[in-house]
C-alpha positions in Angstrom: 42.3 285.0 -1.0 41.2 288.5 0.0 39.8 287.1 3.2 43.0 285.2 4.1 45.2 288.3 3.3 43.1 290.5 5.6 43.3 287.8 8.3 47.1 288.0 8.0 47.0 291.7 8.5 46.9 293.1 4.9 45.1 296.4 4.8 44.6 296.3 1.1 43.9 293.4 -1.2 43.3 293.6 -5.0 42.9 291.0 -7.7 45.6 291.5 -10.4 45.8 288.4 -12.5 48.3 287.2 -15.1 47.9 288.4 -18.7 48.5 287.3 -22.3 51.9 288.4 -23.3 52.3 289.7 -26.9 55.0 287.1 -27.6 52.5 284.3 -26.8 50.2 284.8 -29.8 50.3 286.0 -33.4 49.4 289.7 -33.4 49.0 289.6 -37.2 45.8 287.6 -36.8 42.4 288.9 -36.0 38.8 287.6 -35.6 38.5 286.9 -39.3 41.7 284.9 -39.6 42.4 283.4 -36.1 40.5 280.2 -37.0 41.8 280.0 -40.6 44.2 277.3 -41.5 44.4 273.6 -40.9 44.1 272.4 -37.3 45.5 268.9 -37.4 46.0 268.4 -33.7 42.8 267.3 -32.0 43.8 267.6 -28.4 46.8 269.4 -26.8 48.4 270.0 -23.4 51.6 271.9 -22.9 52.9 272.3 -19.4 54.9 270.7 -16.6 53.7 267.2 -15.8 53.7 267.5 -12.1 52.9 264.3 -10.2 49.4 265.5 -9.2 48.6 266.1 -12.8 49.9 262.8 -14.1 46.7 260.7 -13.4 44.6 263.1 -15.5 47.1 263.4 -18.3 47.4 259.6 -18.4 43.6 259.2 -18.6 43.4 261.7 -21.5 46.3 260.1 -23.4 44.8 256.6 -23.0 41.4 257.8 -24.1 42.6 259.5 -27.3 46.0 257.9 -28.1 47.8 259.7 -31.0 45.0 262.2 -31.2 46.2 263.7 -27.9 49.6 265.4 -27.7 51.2 266.2 -24.4 54.4 268.3 -24.2 56.1 269.7 -21.2 59.2 270.3 -19.2 60.0 266.7 -18.6 63.1 264.5 -18.4 63.7 260.8 -19.2 63.2 260.1 -15.4 59.8 261.7 -15.4 58.8 259.8 -18.5 59.9 256.5 -17.1 57.9 257.2 -14.0 54.9 258.4 -16.0 54.9 255.2 -18.2 55.6 252.7 -15.4 53.3 254.2 -12.8 50.4 255.1 -15.1 51.0 252.7 -18.1 50.9 255.5 -20.6 51.4 254.7 -24.3 53.6 257.7 -25.0 56.5 260.0 -24.2 56.3 263.6 -23.0 58.6 265.6 -25.1 59.9 269.0 -24.0 59.3 271.9 -26.4 61.0 275.2 -26.7 59.1 278.4 -26.0 59.2 279.4 -29.7 57.3 276.2 -30.6 54.3 277.0 -28.4 52.4 279.3 -30.8 52.9 277.2 -33.9 51.6 274.2 -31.9 48.6 276.1 -30.6 47.8 277.4 -34.1 47.4 273.7 -35.2 45.2 272.7 -32.3 41.4 272.3 -32.1 41.0 271.7 -28.3 43.4 272.5 -25.5 42.7 271.3 -22.0 43.9 273.0 -18.8 44.7 271.5 -15.4 46.1 273.8 -12.7 48.7 272.5 -10.3 46.5 273.0 -7.2 43.1 272.8 -8.8 40.5 275.5 -8.4 42.6 277.6 -6.0 45.3 278.5 -8.5 43.1 279.3 -11.5 44.8 281.8 -13.8 47.8 280.1 -15.4 49.3 281.5 -18.6 47.8 278.5 -20.4 44.3 279.8 -19.5 45.1 282.8 -21.6 47.4 281.5 -24.3 45.0 278.8 -25.6 42.1 281.1 -26.6 44.6 283.8 -27.6 45.6 281.4 -30.4 42.1 280.3 -31.4 42.2 277.1 -29.4 38.9 276.0 -27.8 39.7 275.5 -24.1 38.3 273.0 -21.5 39.6 273.9 -18.1 39.3 273.1 -14.4 38.6 275.9 -12.0 35.0 275.5 -11.0 33.4 278.7 -9.9 36.6 280.7 -10.3 36.6 280.3 -14.1 34.0 283.0 -14.3 36.6 285.5 -13.1 38.1 285.3 -16.6 35.4 284.0 -19.0 31.8 283.5 -19.6 31.7 279.7 -18.8 29.9 277.7 -21.5 30.3 280.5 -24.1 34.0 281.4 -24.0 35.4 278.4 -22.1 34.1 275.0 -21.0 34.7 273.7 -17.5 35.1 270.2 -16.2 35.2 268.3 -12.9 37.4 265.2 -13.1 38.9 263.1 -15.9 35.6 261.4 -16.9 33.9 264.7 -17.6 36.9 266.1 -19.3 37.1 263.1 -21.7 33.4 263.3 -22.4 33.6 267.0 -23.2 36.6 266.6 -25.5 34.8 263.9 -27.4 31.6 266.0 -27.6 33.4 269.0 -29.1 35.5 267.0 -31.5 32.2 265.7 -32.9 30.5 269.2 -32.8 32.9 271.3 -34.8 30.7 274.4 -35.2 30.2 274.6 -31.4 33.9 274.2 -30.9 34.7 277.0 -33.3 32.2 279.3 -31.7 33.6 278.8 -28.2 37.2 279.2 -29.6 36.3 282.5 -31.3 34.4 283.9 -28.3 37.4 283.0 -26.0 39.7 284.8 -28.4 37.5 287.9 -28.4 37.5 287.9 -24.6 41.2 287.6 -24.2 41.9 290.3 -26.8 39.4 292.6 -25.0 40.2 292.0 -21.3 43.4 290.0 -20.8 46.2 291.6 -22.8 49.3 292.6 -21.0 49.0 296.3 -22.0 45.6 296.4 -20.3 46.8 294.6 -17.2 49.7 297.1 -16.8 47.2 300.0 -17.0 45.2 298.3 -14.3 48.3 297.9 -12.2 48.9 301.7 -12.4 45.3 302.4 -11.4 45.6 300.0 -8.4 48.9 301.7 -7.3 47.4 305.2 -7.6 44.3 304.1 -5.6 46.6 302.5 -3.0 48.7 305.7 -2.6 45.5 307.8 -2.3 44.1 305.5 0.4 47.3 305.6 2.3 47.3 309.3 2.2 43.9 309.5 3.8 
């Protein structure tokens, strides 16, 4: 992205990603309590079911059935298309914003798929899942490392087959799942909170002003 911006004539280019908003997690929890409580949802995806995401969402739903829950900003027309086109045994129900955190707190594994693959890595979901103690499996390839220690704080995947295999593995290896979930939580709390991101924005602005002055 920096290379493309400079090609287009930008003199300065800085990486300032999204952040975990305080409303998107339970601030009363900490490392000792974030994984406490029953997590009765094995697999979860919350997000808009764009057409390019539908094949992967369908594969996961078919592989895990009722164990996989998919929610999103959908209508009955989207659901009809999803069911007819991909033969999915289920209905994508929209959820209100205030339902997100309670759902996350009940979830073991959340999977992430970005709307344009590797080149749009950095969705709110990338931060909200670990911020609520959910072990995350995400696309993103090499760009995941901009946010997390891959393999320790998040698990990557390439394609539906690998995603399904990794979901199955971590559902069967609960201690490993919990370790990754806790490590991801620690990283989000340390490096990806909104208050830190705003401070970083101030530093970028100050540096930009100083450079312009020279």
